[in-house]
C-alpha positions as CSV (number, residue, x, y, z in Angstrom):
1,M,-28.0,-11.0,6.5
2,R,-30.2,-9.6,9.3
3,V,-31.8,-13.0,9.9
4,Q,-28.3,-14.6,10.4
5,A,-27.3,-11.8,12.8
6,V,-30.5,-12.3,14.8
7,L,-29.9,-16.1,15.0
8,F,-26.4,-15.5,16.1
9,S,-27.4,-13.0,18.8
10,I,-30.1,-15.4,20.1
11,S,-27.7,-18.3,20.2
12,I,-25.1,-16.2,22.1
13,A,-27.8,-15.1,24.6
14,A,-29.0,-18.7,25.1
15,T,-25.4,-19.7,25.8
16,L,-24.9,-16.9,28.3
17,V,-28.1,-17.9,30.1
18,A,-27.1,-21.5,30.2
19,I,-23.7,-20.6,31.7
20,M,-25.1,-18.1,34.3
21,V,-28.3,-19.7,35.5
22,P,-27.8,-22.7,37.7
23,G,-29.6,-25.8,36.5
24,L,-29.7,-24.8,32.8
25,Q,-26.3,-26.2,31.8
26,D,-28.0,-28.8,29.6
27,L,-29.1,-25.9,27.4
28,L,-25.4,-25.7,26.3
29,L,-26.0,-28.9,24.3
30,L,-28.3,-26.9,22.1
31,S,-27.0,-23.4,22.3
32,L,-23.3,-24.1,21.5
33,P,-24.0,-25.9,18.2
34,S,-26.5,-23.1,17.4
35,V,-23.8,-20.5,18.0
36,L,-21.5,-22.3,15.6
37,A,-24.1,-22.9,12.9
38,S,-25.4,-19.3,13.1
39,L,-21.8,-17.9,12.9
40,I,-21.2,-20.0,9.8
41,L,-24.4,-18.7,8.2
42,L,-23.5,-15.1,9.1
43,I,-20.0,-15.4,7.6
44,R,-21.4,-16.9,4.4
45,A,-24.0,-14.1,4.2
46,I,-21.3,-11.5,4.6
47,A,-19.1,-13.2,1.9
48,A,-22.1,-13.4,-0.5
49,R,-22.9,-9.7,0.1
50,E,-19.3,-8.7,-0.6
51,K,-19.2,-10.9,-3.7
52,A,-22.4,-9.3,-5.0
53,A,-20.9,-5.9,-4.4
54,D,-17.9,-6.9,-6.5
55,T,-20.0,-7.6,-9.6
56,R,-21.5,-4.1,-9.7
57,Q,-20.1,-1.7,-12.3
58,P,-17.7,0.8,-10.7
59,V,-18.3,4.5,-11.3
60,V,-16.2,7.4,-10.0
61,L,-17.8,10.6,-8.8
62,D,-16.0,14.0,-9.0
63,G,-17.2,14.9,-5.5
64,S,-16.0,18.5,-5.7
65,N,-18.1,19.0,-8.8
66,V,-21.2,17.0,-7.8
67,M,-21.5,18.8,-4.4
68,H,-22.3,22.0,-6.3
69,W,-25.1,20.6,-8.4
70,R,-28.0,21.8,-6.2
71,D,-28.3,25.6,-6.4
72,G,-24.5,26.0,-6.9
73,V,-24.0,25.7,-3.1
74,P,-21.6,22.9,-1.9
75,Q,-23.7,20.4,0.0
76,L,-22.7,16.9,1.1
77,E,-26.4,15.8,0.8
78,T,-26.2,16.4,-2.9
79,V,-23.3,13.9,-3.2
80,R,-25.1,11.5,-0.9
81,E,-28.2,11.6,-3.1
82,V,-26.1,10.9,-6.2
83,V,-24.4,8.0,-4.5
84,S,-27.7,6.6,-3.4
85,C,-29.2,6.8,-6.9
86,L,-26.2,5.2,-8.5
87,T,-26.2,2.4,-5.9
88,A,-29.9,1.8,-6.6
89,E,-29.1,1.6,-10.3
90,G,-26.6,-1.2,-9.7
91,Y,-23.3,0.8,-9.7
92,A,-20.5,0.7,-7.1
93,P,-19.7,4.4,-6.6
94,G,-16.5,5.8,-5.4
95,V,-15.9,9.5,-4.7
96,I,-12.8,11.6,-5.1
97,F,-12.7,15.1,-3.6
98,D,-10.3,18.1,-3.8
99,A,-8.5,18.8,-0.5
100,N,-10.6,21.9,0.1
101,A,-13.9,20.0,0.0
102,G,-14.2,19.8,3.8
103,Y,-13.6,23.5,4.1
104,L,-16.4,24.2,1.6
105,L,-18.8,21.8,3.3
106,S,-18.1,22.3,6.9
107,G,-15.5,25.1,7.4
108,S,-12.7,22.6,8.4
109,Y,-10.6,19.9,6.8
110,M,-12.4,16.6,6.3
111,H,-10.3,13.4,5.6
112,D,-11.3,10.3,3.6
113,G,-12.8,8.6,6.7
114,S,-15.0,11.4,7.8
115,L,-16.4,12.0,4.3
116,A,-16.9,8.2,3.8
117,K,-18.8,8.0,7.1
118,A,-20.9,11.0,6.1
119,L,-21.7,9.4,2.7
120,G,-22.3,6.0,4.1
121,L,-19.6,4.5,2.0
122,P,-16.7,2.2,2.9
123,R,-13.5,4.2,3.6
124,D,-11.7,2.6,0.6
125,R,-14.3,4.1,-1.8
126,V,-13.7,7.8,-0.8
127,M,-10.5,9.8,-1.4
128,V,-9.4,13.3,-0.6
129,V,-6.4,14.3,-2.7
130,P,-3.5,16.0,-1.0
131,K,-3.4,19.8,-0.6
132,G,-2.0,21.4,-3.7
133,T,-2.9,18.5,-5.9
134,P,-5.8,18.7,-8.4
135,A,-8.3,15.9,-8.1
136,D,-8.9,15.7,-11.9
137,P,-5.9,13.4,-12.6
138,A,-6.8,11.1,-9.7
139,I,-10.4,10.9,-10.9
140,L,-9.3,10.2,-14.5
141,M,-6.7,7.6,-13.5
142,A,-9.1,5.8,-11.1
143,A,-11.7,5.6,-13.8
144,R,-9.2,4.3,-16.3
145,D,-7.8,1.7,-13.8
146,L,-11.3,0.5,-12.8
147,G,-12.8,0.7,-16.3
148,A,-15.3,3.0,-14.8
149,R,-17.4,6.0,-16.0
150,I,-17.1,9.4,-14.3
151,V,-20.0,11.3,-12.8
152,T,-19.3,15.0,-13.3
153,N,-20.3,18.1,-15.3
154,D,-16.6,18.9,-15.9
155,R,-15.4,18.3,-19.4
156,Y,-11.7,17.8,-18.4
157,R,-10.5,19.7,-21.4
158,D,-7.0,20.2,-19.9
159,W,-6.6,16.4,-19.6
160,S,-8.1,15.3,-22.9
161,E,-4.7,14.7,-24.6
162,D,-3.6,12.2,-21.8
163,H,-7.1,10.8,-21.4
164,P,-8.8,10.5,-24.8
165,E,-11.4,8.2,-23.3
166,I,-13.2,11.2,-21.9
167,G,-14.3,12.0,-25.5
168,T,-16.1,8.6,-25.7
169,P,-19.9,9.2,-25.6
170,G,-21.2,8.1,-22.2
171,H,-17.9,8.1,-20.4
172,L,-18.8,11.3,-18.6
173,I,-22.1,11.0,-16.8
174,R,-23.7,14.5,-16.5
175,G,-26.3,15.4,-13.9
176,S,-28.3,18.1,-12.4
177,F,-31.2,18.9,-10.1
178,R,-34.4,19.9,-11.9
179,G,-37.3,21.0,-9.8
180,G,-35.5,19.6,-6.8
181,R,-35.1,16.1,-8.3
182,L,-31.9,14.5,-9.4
183,S,-31.4,13.8,-13.1
184,L,-28.5,11.7,-14.3
185,D,-27.6,11.0,-17.9
186,L,-27.1,7.3,-17.4
């Protein structure tokens, strides 16, 4: 996609030069079709990238659980590393946090958008549940709706009756940091 973006940028620049510099108007005969062609290539590359993202297996992270995996201290970097690992393994991760996650991480409330930006994820793949609402039901329902596995060390015992799928081997992906390195039971 970078090549298409560079071609589009060069075509736009050539068009601007042709418009602004007297005597170079003939360059428009080449630059305008180039702008159109490179724009079409760029749009096709973006569509192909989105289509490829749609074929990845979804996985839901219990963000409030995962952020404590390294030394028991809540760290957004821990979640970021797990997201990066899962993405590299071909998964499409989404993260759900308790409402107090921002307070634990930064001392103030953090909404979906700020956490998504900090994690490098699209906003629609990060959720902070409303204050007073446990994240567990949202995590379990999202996983069920998406046909996804859950990354957590929580056993969800309080929810096992309504969500028997958590007892299926491999449905819950456990993880930890051993010797400073991430280990996931994929």
